Biopython code that builds the backbone (N, CA, C, O; Angstrom):
import numpy as np
from Bio.PDB.StructureBuilder import StructureBuilder

atoms = [
    (1, "MET", "N", (10.998, -15.459, -30.524)),
    (1, "MET", "CA", (10.566, -15.741, -29.414)),
    (1, "MET", "C", (10.256, -14.152, -28.673)),
    (1, "MET", "O", (11.103, -13.283, -28.466)),
    (2, "ALA", "N", (8.739, -14.088, -28.350)),
    (2, "ALA", "CA", (8.384, -12.893, -27.962)),
    (2, "ALA", "C", (8.651, -12.433, -26.691)),
    (2, "ALA", "O", (8.738, -13.165, -25.705)),
    (3, "PRO", "N", (8.794, -11.133, -26.693)),
    (3, "PRO", "CA", (9.405, -10.743, -25.250)),
    (3, "PRO", "C", (8.417, -11.124, -24.216)),
    (3, "PRO", "O", (7.230, -10.890, -24.441)),
    (4, "ARG", "N", (8.868, -11.830, -22.826)),
    (4, "ARG", "CA", (7.773, -11.772, -21.965)),
    (4, "ARG", "C", (7.430, -10.746, -21.169)),
    (4, "ARG", "O", (8.245, -10.150, -20.465)),
    (5, "LYS", "N", (5.714, -10.372, -21.258)),
    (5, "LYS", "CA", (4.986, -9.251, -20.659)),
    (5, "LYS", "C", (5.438, -9.098, -19.036)),
    (5, "LYS", "O", (5.271, -10.109, -18.354)),
    (6, "LEU", "N", (5.824, -8.275, -18.577)),
    (6, "LEU", "CA", (6.056, -7.991, -16.731)),
    (6, "LEU", "C", (4.301, -7.589, -16.387)),
    (6, "LEU", "O", (3.366, -7.027, -16.956)),
    (7, "PRO", "N", (4.552, -8.201, -15.236)),
    (7, "PRO", "CA", (2.968, -7.732, -14.641)),
    (7, "PRO", "C", (3.384, -6.258, -14.375)),
    (7, "PRO", "O", (4.488, -5.730, -14.242)),
    (8, "ILE", "N", (2.119, -5.782, -14.345)),
    (8, "ILE", "CA", (1.781, -4.372, -14.293)),
    (8, "ILE", "C", (2.131, -3.478, -13.051)),
    (8, "ILE", "O", (2.488, -2.300, -13.048)),
    (9, "LEU", "N", (1.937, -4.347, -11.980)),
    (9, "LEU", "CA", (2.194, -3.994, -10.652)),
    (9, "LEU", "C", (3.878, -4.788, -10.168)),
    (9, "LEU", "O", (4.235, -4.697, -8.994)),
    (10, "GLY", "N", (4.476, -5.280, -10.861)),
    (10, "GLY", "CA", (5.843, -5.859, -10.635)),
    (10, "GLY", "C", (5.429, -6.593, -9.613)),
    (10, "GLY", "O", (4.416, -7.291, -9.661)),
    (11, "PRO", "N", (6.262, -6.478, -8.510)),
    (11, "PRO", "CA", (6.224, -7.571, -7.654)),
    (11, "PRO", "C", (4.696, -7.285, -6.834)),
    (11, "PRO", "O", (4.121, -8.229, -6.292)),
    (12, "LEU", "N", (4.332, -6.403, -6.819)),
    (12, "LEU", "CA", (2.865, -6.437, -5.956)),
    (12, "LEU", "C", (1.774, -6.862, -6.950)),
    (12, "LEU", "O", (0.593, -6.800, -6.610)),
    (13, "GLN", "N", (2.154, -7.313, -8.228)),
    (13, "GLN", "CA", (1.018, -7.824, -9.026)),
    (13, "GLN", "C", (0.625, -9.277, -8.020)),
    (13, "GLN", "O", (-0.605, -9.331, -7.999)),
    (14, "PRO", "N", (0.937, -9.895, -7.585)),
    (14, "PRO", "CA", (0.557, -11.227, -7.191)),
    (14, "PRO", "C", (-0.536, -10.979, -5.870)),
    (14, "PRO", "O", (-1.499, -11.735, -5.738)),
    (15, "ILE", "N", (-0.275, -9.796, -4.869)),
    (15, "ILE", "CA", (-1.254, -9.231, -3.914)),
    (15, "ILE", "C", (-2.128, -8.999, -4.694)),
    (15, "ILE", "O", (-3.063, -9.799, -4.672)),
    (16, "TRP", "N", (-2.192, -8.029, -5.531)),
    (16, "TRP", "CA", (-3.016, -7.418, -6.261)),
    (16, "TRP", "C", (-4.180, -8.589, -6.814)),
    (16, "TRP", "O", (-5.339, -8.526, -6.403)),
    (17, "ASP", "N", (-3.736, -9.665, -7.794)),
    (17, "ASP", "CA", (-4.452, -10.468, -7.844)),
    (17, "ASP", "C", (-5.524, -11.328, -7.077)),
    (17, "ASP", "O", (-6.698, -11.659, -7.245)),
    (18, "ALA", "N", (-4.402, -11.547, -6.034)),
    (18, "ALA", "CA", (-4.964, -12.401, -4.864)),
    (18, "ALA", "C", (-6.566, -11.706, -4.426)),
    (18, "ALA", "O", (-7.516, -12.463, -4.227)),
    (19, "TRP", "N", (-6.710, -10.212, -4.312)),
    (19, "TRP", "CA", (-7.688, -9.942, -3.514)),
    (19, "TRP", "C", (-8.905, -9.785, -4.833)),
    (19, "TRP", "O", (-10.036, -9.353, -4.607)),
    (20, "ARG", "N", (-8.498, -10.159, -6.026)),
    (20, "ARG", "CA", (-9.724, -10.312, -7.279)),
    (20, "ARG", "C", (-10.866, -10.507, -6.607)),
    (20, "ARG", "O", (-11.696, -9.620, -6.406)),
    (21, "GLU", "N", (-10.984, -11.964, -6.137)),
    (21, "GLU", "CA", (-12.541, -12.700, -6.124)),
    (21, "GLU", "C", (-13.200, -12.077, -4.909)),
    (21, "GLU", "O", (-14.289, -12.451, -4.474)),
    (22, "HIS", "N", (-12.175, -10.715, -4.184)),
    (22, "HIS", "CA", (-13.054, -10.257, -3.447)),
    (22, "HIS", "C", (-13.748, -8.546, -3.677)),
    (22, "HIS", "O", (-14.216, -7.750, -2.864)),
    (23, "GLN", "N", (-13.561, -8.485, -5.032)),
    (23, "GLN", "CA", (-14.048, -7.278, -5.607)),
    (23, "GLN", "C", (-15.060, -6.679, -5.161)),
    (23, "GLN", "O", (-14.944, -5.470, -4.957)),
    (24, "GLU", "N", (-16.379, -7.358, -4.872)),
    (24, "GLU", "CA", (-17.459, -6.830, -4.603)),
    (24, "GLU", "C", (-17.445, -6.303, -3.113)),
    (24, "GLU", "O", (-18.198, -5.422, -2.698)),
    (25, "PHE", "N", (-16.624, -6.867, -2.470)),
    (25, "PHE", "CA", (-16.614, -6.423, -0.909)),
    (25, "PHE", "C", (-15.592, -5.058, -0.726)),
    (25, "PHE", "O", (-15.700, -4.192, 0.141)),
    (26, "ILE", "N", (-14.689, -5.130, -1.684)),
    (26, "ILE", "CA", (-14.175, -4.107, -1.337)),
    (26, "ILE", "C", (-14.660, -2.608, -2.461)),
    (26, "ILE", "O", (-14.330, -1.490, -2.064)),
    (27, "ASP", "N", (-15.405, -2.741, -3.770)),
    (27, "ASP", "CA", (-16.084, -1.874, -4.149)),
    (27, "ASP", "C", (-16.642, -0.760, -3.218)),
    (27, "ASP", "O", (-17.351, -1.261, -2.345)),
    (28, "GLY", "N", (-16.558, 0.437, -3.139)),
    (28, "GLY", "CA", (-16.963, 1.473, -2.447)),
    (28, "GLY", "C", (-16.859, 1.445, -1.143)),
    (28, "GLY", "O", (-17.759, 2.157, -0.698)),
    (29, "MET", "N", (-16.275, 1.025, -0.353)),
    (29, "MET", "CA", (-15.512, 0.628, 1.190)),
    (29, "MET", "C", (-15.470, 1.837, 1.522)),
    (29, "MET", "O", (-14.762, 2.484, 0.750)),
    (30, "PRO", "N", (-15.959, 2.479, 2.404)),
    (30, "PRO", "CA", (-15.401, 3.653, 3.011)),
    (30, "PRO", "C", (-13.960, 3.838, 3.402)),
    (30, "PRO", "O", (-13.186, 2.893, 3.549)),
    (31, "ASN", "N", (-13.614, 5.204, 3.577)),
    (31, "ASN", "CA", (-12.145, 5.368, 3.827)),
    (31, "ASN", "C", (-11.768, 4.844, 5.379)),
    (31, "ASN", "O", (-10.694, 4.408, 5.795)),
    (32, "ILE", "N", (-13.000, 5.037, 6.059)),
    (32, "ILE", "CA", (-12.539, 4.881, 7.661)),
    (32, "ILE", "C", (-12.233, 3.489, 7.780)),
    (32, "ILE", "O", (-11.356, 3.221, 8.601)),
    (33, "TYR", "N", (-12.892, 2.283, 6.983)),
    (33, "TYR", "CA", (-12.571, 0.984, 6.934)),
    (33, "TYR", "C", (-10.898, 0.771, 6.954)),
    (33, "TYR", "O", (-10.249, 0.163, 7.805)),
    (34, "PHE", "N", (-10.450, 1.398, 5.859)),
    (34, "PHE", "CA", (-8.997, 1.404, 5.725)),
    (34, "PHE", "C", (-8.200, 1.998, 6.349)),
    (34, "PHE", "O", (-7.023, 1.653, 6.243)),
    (35, "GLU", "N", (-8.588, 3.191, 7.292)),
    (35, "GLU", "CA", (-7.911, 3.572, 8.218)),
    (35, "GLU", "C", (-8.176, 2.920, 9.648)),
    (35, "GLU", "O", (-7.662, 3.496, 10.607)),
    (36, "ASN", "N", (-8.815, 1.945, 9.846)),
    (36, "ASN", "CA", (-8.991, 1.129, 10.911)),
    (36, "ASN", "C", (-7.920, -0.226, 10.917)),
    (36, "ASN", "O", (-7.321, -0.776, 11.840)),
    (37, "VAL", "N", (-7.979, -0.523, 9.263)),
    (37, "VAL", "CA", (-7.449, -1.948, 9.419)),
    (37, "VAL", "C", (-5.951, -1.500, 9.345)),
    (37, "VAL", "O", (-5.149, -2.357, 9.713)),
    (38, "ILE", "N", (-5.433, -0.285, 8.925)),
    (38, "ILE", "CA", (-3.934, 0.340, 8.455)),
    (38, "ILE", "C", (-3.743, 0.362, 10.479)),
    (38, "ILE", "O", (-2.702, -0.058, 10.984)),
    (39, "ARG", "N", (-4.614, 0.767, 11.133)),
    (39, "ARG", "CA", (-4.241, 0.937, 12.397)),
    (39, "ARG", "C", (-3.820, -0.346, 13.404)),
    (39, "ARG", "O", (-2.865, -0.426, 14.177)),
    (40, "ILE", "N", (-4.909, -1.344, 13.104)),
    (40, "ILE", "CA", (-4.541, -2.855, 13.113)),
    (40, "ILE", "C", (-3.421, -3.427, 12.750)),
    (40, "ILE", "O", (-2.939, -4.369, 13.379)),
    (41, "GLN", "N", (-2.793, -2.825, 11.500)),
    (41, "GLN", "CA", (-1.658, -3.179, 11.406)),
    (41, "GLN", "C", (-0.397, -2.697, 12.129)),
    (41, "GLN", "O", (0.512, -3.259, 12.742)),
    (42, "PHE", "N", (-0.605, -1.838, 11.916)),
    (42, "PHE", "CA", (0.575, -0.945, 12.959)),
    (42, "PHE", "C", (0.398, -1.348, 14.535)),
    (42, "PHE", "O", (1.378, -1.147, 15.251)),
    (43, "ASN", "N", (-0.648, -1.841, 15.062)),
    (43, "ASN", "CA", (-0.690, -2.376, 16.475)),
    (43, "ASN", "C", (0.190, -4.018, 16.308)),
    (43, "ASN", "O", (0.978, -4.499, 17.122)),
    (44, "GLU", "N", (-0.185, -4.516, 15.213)),
    (44, "GLU", "CA", (0.605, -5.608, 15.013)),
    (44, "GLU", "C", (1.794, -5.658, 15.048)),
    (44, "GLU", "O", (2.428, -6.467, 15.725)),
    (45, "ILE", "N", (2.404, -4.556, 14.115)),
    (45, "ILE", "CA", (3.873, -4.327, 13.884)),
    (45, "ILE", "C", (4.589, -3.681, 15.490)),
    (45, "ILE", "O", (5.723, -3.932, 15.897)),
    (46, "ASP", "N", (3.713, -2.952, 16.076)),
    (46, "ASP", "CA", (4.280, -2.890, 17.723)),
    (46, "ASP", "C", (4.251, -4.177, 18.389)),
    (46, "ASP", "O", (5.288, -4.556, 18.932)),
    (47, "ASP", "N", (3.618, -4.620, 18.411)),
    (47, "ASP", "CA", (3.426, -5.720, 19.242)),
    (47, "ASP", "C", (4.461, -6.919, 18.828)),
    (47, "ASP", "O", (4.960, -7.671, 19.666)),
    (48, "HIS", "N", (4.655, -6.978, 17.752)),
    (48, "HIS", "CA", (5.835, -7.768, 17.127)),
    (48, "HIS", "C", (7.193, -7.414, 17.570)),
    (48, "HIS", "O", (8.112, -8.210, 17.766)),
    (49, "GLU", "N", (7.229, -5.883, 17.735)),
    (49, "GLU", "CA", (8.841, -5.468, 18.275)),
    (49, "GLU", "C", (8.689, -5.528, 19.682)),
    (49, "GLU", "O", (9.672, -5.978, 20.272)),
    (50, "LYS", "N", (7.623, -5.160, 20.447)),
    (50, "LYS", "CA", (7.887, -5.256, 21.769)),
    (50, "LYS", "C", (8.202, -7.076, 22.318)),
    (50, "LYS", "O", (9.005, -7.462, 23.167)),
    (51, "ALA", "N", (7.557, -7.629, 21.748)),
    (51, "ALA", "CA", (7.436, -9.151, 21.984)),
    (51, "ALA", "C", (9.005, -9.747, 21.462)),
    (51, "ALA", "O", (9.220, -10.941, 21.668)),
    (52, "GLY", "N", (10.034, -8.960, 20.825)),
    (52, "GLY", "CA", (11.093, -9.423, 20.309)),
    (52, "GLY", "C", (11.029, -10.490, 19.117)),
    (52, "GLY", "O", (11.876, -11.381, 19.071)),
    (53, "HIS", "N", (10.192, -10.410, 18.318)),
    (53, "HIS", "CA", (9.797, -11.563, 17.180)),
    (53, "HIS", "C", (11.269, -11.131, 16.315)),
    (53, "HIS", "O", (12.059, -10.247, 16.646)),
    (54, "PRO", "N", (11.363, -12.068, 15.084)),
    (54, "PRO", "CA", (12.356, -11.791, 14.148)),
    (54, "PRO", "C", (11.614, -10.506, 13.581)),
    (54, "PRO", "O", (10.486, -10.112, 13.879)),
    (55, "PRO", "N", (12.505, -9.959, 12.710)),
    (55, "PRO", "CA", (12.204, -8.619, 12.023)),
    (55, "PRO", "C", (11.534, -8.936, 10.663)),
    (55, "PRO", "O", (11.119, -8.097, 9.863)),
    (56, "GLU", "N", (11.494, -10.333, 10.526)),
    (56, "GLU", "CA", (10.547, -10.621, 9.165)),
    (56, "GLU", "C", (9.014, -10.877, 9.366)),
    (56, "GLU", "O", (8.202, -11.012, 8.451)),
    (57, "ARG", "N", (8.666, -10.937, 11.129)),
    (57, "ARG", "CA", (7.112, -10.804, 11.077)),
    (57, "ARG", "C", (6.847, -9.342, 10.941)),
    (57, "ARG", "O", (5.854, -8.917, 10.351)),
    (58, "THR", "N", (7.735, -8.590, 11.487)),
    (58, "THR", "CA", (7.369, -7.069, 11.233)),
    (58, "THR", "C", (7.310, -6.557, 9.765)),
    (58, "THR", "O", (6.590, -5.608, 9.456)),
    (59, "THR", "N", (8.043, -7.175, 8.931)),
    (59, "THR", "CA", (8.097, -6.845, 7.576)),
    (59, "THR", "C", (6.999, -7.456, 6.936)),
    (59, "THR", "O", (6.415, -6.686, 6.174)),
    (60, "ASN", "N", (6.569, -8.500, 6.997)),
    (60, "ASN", "CA", (5.424, -9.364, 6.693)),
    (60, "ASN", "C", (4.276, -8.372, 6.792)),
    (60, "ASN", "O", (3.495, -8.116, 5.875)),
    (61, "GLU", "N", (4.262, -7.722, 8.293)),
    (61, "GLU", "CA", (2.974, -6.878, 8.772)),
    (61, "GLU", "C", (2.927, -5.421, 7.607)),
    (61, "GLU", "O", (1.872, -5.113, 7.053)),
    (62, "ILE", "N", (4.254, -4.628, 7.374)),
    (62, "ILE", "CA", (4.251, -3.750, 6.521)),
    (62, "ILE", "C", (3.654, -4.112, 4.810)),
    (62, "ILE", "O", (2.946, -3.446, 4.054)),
    (63, "VAL", "N", (4.341, -5.530, 4.647)),
    (63, "VAL", "CA", (3.515, -5.751, 3.388)),
    (63, "VAL", "C", (2.177, -5.765, 3.326)),
    (63, "VAL", "O", (1.489, -5.279, 2.429)),
    (64, "ASP", "N", (1.776, -6.390, 4.398)),
    (64, "ASP", "CA", (0.035, -6.063, 4.395)),
    (64, "ASP", "C", (-0.036, -4.976, 4.246)),
    (64, "ASP", "O", (-0.585, -4.542, 3.233)),
    (65, "VAL", "N", (0.425, -4.244, 5.078)),
    (65, "VAL", "CA", (0.035, -2.399, 4.678)),
    (65, "VAL", "C", (-0.268, -1.998, 3.151)),
    (65, "VAL", "O", (-1.270, -1.352, 2.848)),
    (66, "MET", "N", (0.488, -2.347, 2.410)),
    (66, "MET", "CA", (0.823, -2.373, 1.171)),
    (66, "MET", "C", (-0.538, -2.856, 0.298)),
    (66, "MET", "O", (-1.180, -2.229, -0.545)),
    (67, "SER", "N", (-0.733, -4.269, 0.851)),
    (67, "SER", "CA", (-1.543, -4.766, 0.346)),
    (67, "SER", "C", (-3.309, -4.034, 0.634)),
    (67, "SER", "O", (-4.277, -4.027, -0.126)),
    (68, "ILE", "N", (-3.150, -3.483, 2.049)),
    (68, "ILE", "CA", (-4.366, -2.696, 2.266)),
    (68, "ILE", "C", (-4.426, -1.360, 1.228)),
    (68, "ILE", "O", (-5.434, -1.037, 0.599)),
    (69, "CYS", "N", (-3.191, -0.692, 1.188)),
    (69, "CYS", "CA", (-3.351, 0.485, 0.182)),
    (69, "CYS", "C", (-3.525, 0.084, -1.256)),
    (69, "CYS", "O", (-4.093, 0.835, -2.049)),
    (70, "LEU", "N", (-2.976, -1.257, -1.655)),
    (70, "LEU", "CA", (-3.484, -1.678, -2.805)),
    (70, "LEU", "C", (-5.140, -1.441, -2.887)),
    (70, "LEU", "O", (-5.671, -0.635, -3.651)),
    (71, "ASN", "N", (-5.750, -2.191, -2.074)),
    (71, "ASN", "CA", (-7.379, -2.082, -1.867)),
    (71, "ASN", "C", (-7.983, -1.284, -1.905)),
    (71, "ASN", "O", (-8.999, -1.148, -2.586)),
    (72, "TRP", "N", (-7.281, -0.219, -0.843)),
    (72, "TRP", "CA", (-7.806, 1.042, -0.825)),
    (72, "TRP", "C", (-8.104, 1.741, -2.481)),
    (72, "TRP", "O", (-9.161, 2.260, -2.838)),
    (73, "LEU", "N", (-7.050, 1.601, -3.188)),
    (73, "LEU", "CA", (-7.138, 2.173, -4.627)),
    (73, "LEU", "C", (-8.066, 1.371, -5.695)),
    (73, "LEU", "O", (-8.704, 1.841, -6.637)),
    (74, "ARG", "N", (-7.956, 0.091, -5.290)),
    (74, "ARG", "CA", (-9.255, -0.829, -5.873)),
    (74, "ARG", "C", (-10.677, -0.292, -5.706)),
    (74, "ARG", "O", (-11.445, -0.051, -6.638)),
    (75, "SER", "N", (-10.932, -0.136, -4.417)),
    (75, "SER", "CA", (-12.104, 0.538, -3.653)),
    (75, "SER", "C", (-12.457, 1.714, -4.540)),
    (75, "SER", "O", (-13.643, 1.971, -4.747)),
    (76, "ARG", "N", (-11.516, 2.420, -5.057)),
    (76, "ARG", "CA", (-11.550, 3.923, -5.523)),
    (76, "ARG", "C", (-12.173, 3.734, -6.992)),
    (76, "ARG", "O", (-12.628, 4.668, -7.654)),
    (77, "GLY", "N", (-12.132, 2.473, -7.383)),
    (77, "GLY", "CA", (-12.174, 2.104, -8.874)),
    (77, "GLY", "C", (-11.063, 1.622, -9.639)),
    (77, "GLY", "O", (-11.328, 0.809, -10.525)),
    (78, "LEU", "N", (-9.761, 1.996, -9.454)),
    (78, "LEU", "CA", (-8.643, 1.874, -10.145)),
    (78, "LEU", "C", (-8.620, 0.261, -10.296)),
    (78, "LEU", "O", (-8.814, -0.492, -9.342)),
    (79, "ASP", "N", (-8.315, -0.241, -11.824)),
    (79, "ASP", "CA", (-7.774, -1.817, -11.776)),
    (79, "ASP", "C", (-6.089, -1.263, -11.828)),
    (79, "ASP", "O", (-5.646, -0.116, -11.885)),
    (80, "ASP", "N", (-5.268, -2.818, -11.773)),
    (80, "ASP", "CA", (-4.137, -2.814, -11.682)),
    (80, "ASP", "C", (-3.415, -1.874, -12.513)),
    (80, "ASP", "O", (-2.365, -1.410, -12.069)),
    (81, "GLN", "N", (-3.885, -1.483, -13.805)),
    (81, "GLN", "CA", (-3.321, -0.134, -14.881)),
    (81, "GLN", "C", (-3.525, 1.112, -14.360)),
    (81, "GLN", "O", (-2.700, 2.011, -14.524)),
    (82, "GLY", "N", (-4.719, 1.283, -13.642)),
    (82, "GLY", "CA", (-4.856, 2.514, -13.138)),
    (82, "GLY", "C", (-4.121, 2.873, -11.621)),
    (82, "GLY", "O", (-4.040, 4.026, -11.197)),
    (83, "VAL", "N", (-3.633, 1.740, -10.932)),
    (83, "VAL", "CA", (-3.188, 2.128, -10.098)),
    (83, "VAL", "C", (-1.479, 2.304, -10.672)),
    (83, "VAL", "O", (-0.724, 3.026, -10.020)),
    (84, "ALA", "N", (-1.107, 1.772, -11.596)),
    (84, "ALA", "CA", (0.027, 1.715, -12.227)),
    (84, "ALA", "C", (0.406, 3.149, -12.833)),
    (84, "ALA", "O", (1.509, 3.690, -12.742)),
    (85, "ASP", "N", (-0.589, 3.590, -13.387)),
    (85, "ASP", "CA", (-0.740, 4.864, -13.931)),
    (85, "ASP", "C", (-0.581, 5.919, -13.102)),
    (85, "ASP", "O", (0.136, 6.897, -13.318)),
    (86, "ALA", "N", (-1.496, 5.644, -11.813)),
    (86, "ALA", "CA", (-1.540, 6.757, -10.724)),
    (86, "ALA", "C", (-0.109, 6.863, -9.670)),
    (86, "ALA", "O", (0.238, 7.876, -9.063)),
    (87, "ILE", "N", (0.530, 5.626, -9.656)),
    (87, "ILE", "CA", (2.260, 5.763, -9.618)),
    (87, "ILE", "C", (2.757, 6.363, -9.940)),
    (87, "ILE", "O", (3.293, 7.256, -9.283)),
    (88, "ALA", "N", (2.871, 6.145, -11.476)),
    (88, "ALA", "CA", (3.739, 7.282, -12.453)),
    (88, "ALA", "C", (3.442, 8.595, -12.426)),
    (88, "ALA", "O", (4.267, 9.455, -12.735)),
    (89, "ALA", "N", (2.008, 8.897, -11.983)),
    (89, "ALA", "CA", (1.664, 10.185, -12.103)),
    (89, "ALA", "C", (2.283, 11.010, -11.016)),
    (89, "ALA", "O", (2.389, 12.236, -11.048)),
    (90, "ARG", "N", (2.732, 10.115, -9.923)),
    (90, "ARG", "CA", (2.981, 10.886, -8.807)),
    (90, "ARG", "C", (4.486, 10.711, -8.492)),
    (90, "ARG", "O", (5.043, 11.350, -7.600)),
    (91, "VAL", "N", (5.118, 9.789, -9.293)),
    (91, "VAL", "CA", (6.660, 10.158, -9.126)),
    (91, "VAL", "C", (7.082, 11.321, -9.064)),
    (91, "VAL", "O", (7.745, 11.689, -8.094)),
    (92, "PRO", "N", (6.719, 12.315, -10.309)),
    (92, "PRO", "CA", (7.511, 13.307, -10.114)),
    (92, "PRO", "C", (7.743, 14.271, -8.639)),
    (92, "PRO", "O", (8.655, 15.053, -8.373)),
    (93, "ARG", "N", (6.754, 13.943, -7.973)),
    (93, "ARG", "CA", (6.687, 14.469, -6.222)),
    (93, "ARG", "C", (7.743, 13.636, -5.735)),
    (93, "ARG", "O", (8.193, 14.090, -4.682)),
    (94, "PHE", "N", (8.289, 12.612, -6.104)),
    (94, "PHE", "CA", (9.483, 12.378, -5.381)),
    (94, "PHE", "C", (10.616, 12.859, -5.602)),
    (94, "PHE", "O", (11.433, 12.526, -4.744)),
    (95, "ASP", "N", (11.031, 13.539, -6.437)),
    (95, "ASP", "CA", (11.887, 14.197, -7.157)),
    (95, "ASP", "C", (12.521, 15.321, -5.848)),
    (95, "ASP", "O", (13.722, 15.494, -5.640)),
    (96, "ASP", "N", (11.657, 15.837, -5.254)),
    (96, "ASP", "CA", (12.052, 17.024, -4.330)),
    (96, "ASP", "C", (11.489, 15.923, -2.756)),
    (96, "ASP", "O", (10.309, 15.956, -2.407)),
    (97, "THR", "N", (12.269, 15.264, -2.186)),
    (97, "THR", "CA", (11.689, 14.385, -1.040)),
    (97, "THR", "C", (12.225, 15.260, 0.088)),
    (97, "THR", "O", (11.556, 15.211, 1.120)),
    (98, "ALA", "N", (13.260, 16.024, 0.099)),
    (98, "ALA", "CA", (13.522, 16.791, 1.143)),
    (98, "ALA", "C", (12.275, 17.704, 1.557)),
    (98, "ALA", "O", (12.095, 17.925, 2.754)),
    (99, "SER", "N", (11.377, 18.261, 0.561)),
    (99, "SER", "CA", (10.232, 18.998, 0.698)),
    (99, "SER", "C", (9.239, 18.425, 1.194)),
    (99, "SER", "O", (8.447, 19.179, 1.759)),
    (100, "ILE", "N", (8.917, 17.009, 1.183)),
    (100, "ILE", "CA", (8.252, 15.946, 1.771)),
    (100, "ILE", "C", (8.567, 15.752, 3.374)),
    (100, "ILE", "O", (7.717, 15.586, 4.248)),
    (101, "ILE", "N", (9.707, 15.801, 3.513)),
    (101, "ILE", "CA", (10.262, 15.727, 5.188)),
    (101, "ILE", "C", (10.011, 16.912, 5.572)),
    (101, "ILE", "O", (9.364, 17.008, 6.615)),
    (102, "ARG", "N", (10.428, 18.164, 4.875)),
    (102, "ARG", "CA", (9.843, 19.670, 5.441)),
    (102, "ARG", "C", (8.689, 19.572, 5.583)),
    (102, "ARG", "O", (8.413, 19.616, 6.782)),
    (103, "LYS", "N", (7.786, 19.451, 4.919)),
    (103, "LYS", "CA", (6.180, 19.352, 5.443)),
    (103, "LYS", "C", (5.741, 18.728, 6.330)),
    (103, "LYS", "O", (4.847, 19.210, 7.026)),
    (104, "TYR", "N", (6.316, 17.296, 6.593)),
    (104, "TYR", "CA", (5.436, 16.716, 7.554)),
    (104, "TYR", "C", (6.441, 17.083, 9.043)),
    (104, "TYR", "O", (6.008, 16.634, 10.104)),
    (105, "ASN", "N", (7.435, 17.696, 9.060)),
    (105, "ASN", "CA", (8.266, 18.408, 9.968)),
    (105, "ASN", "C", (7.223, 19.922, 10.256)),
    (105, "ASN", "O", (6.646, 20.030, 11.338)),
    (106, "GLU", "N", (7.107, 20.809, 9.380)),
    (106, "GLU", "CA", (6.388, 21.636, 9.453)),
    (106, "GLU", "C", (5.201, 22.036, 10.127)),
    (106, "GLU", "O", (5.019, 22.878, 11.006)),
    (107, "GLU", "N", (4.374, 21.202, 9.493)),
    (107, "GLU", "CA", (2.818, 20.952, 9.712)),
    (107, "GLU", "C", (2.456, 20.076, 10.689)),
    (107, "GLU", "O", (1.414, 20.164, 11.338)),
    (108, "TYR", "N", (3.586, 18.932, 10.856)),
    (108, "TYR", "CA", (2.874, 18.113, 12.208)),
    (108, "TYR", "C", (3.554, 18.068, 13.183)),
    (108, "TYR", "O", (3.041, 17.724, 14.248)),
    (109, "GLY", "N", (5.134, 18.457, 13.090)),
    (109, "GLY", "CA", (5.699, 18.458, 14.127)),
    (109, "GLY", "C", (6.707, 17.009, 14.248)),
    (109, "GLY", "O", (7.344, 16.618, 15.226)),
    (110, "LEU", "N", (6.596, 16.427, 12.958)),
    (110, "LEU", "CA", (7.543, 14.978, 12.782)),
    (110, "LEU", "C", (9.011, 15.035, 12.400)),
    (110, "LEU", "O", (9.659, 13.995, 12.282)),
]
sb = StructureBuilder()
sb.init_structure("model")
sb.init_model(0)
sb.init_chain("A")
sb.init_seg("    ")
for serial, (resi, resn, name, xyz) in enumerate(atoms, 1):
    if name == "N":
        sb.init_residue(resn, " ", resi, " ")
    sb.init_atom(name, np.array(xyz, "f"), 0.0, 1.0, " ", f" {name:<3s}", serial, name[0])
structure = sb.get_structure()
């Protein structure tokens, strides 16, 4: 029995695949589009929390942000393997998460 091939993007693969039919719409979309739709998602997250909705509603909106980010990478010409490769190349940055926290604190006051 041959080993089962795992999806390139793991549990994110179904999200990636769902947007394939909209490739032409997404191709070359300007950064401002993604900035705006992510801002809308944050507003929806805030609305759910203010309304006291179940936590799953907020979780769903955060997953939607992940979907938007995948499409942002798609708009830059990456396929699913390219996204996986970009993630793998970025992983060493997360070896020092304290420096990431420090950067945002020192540079942005967060």
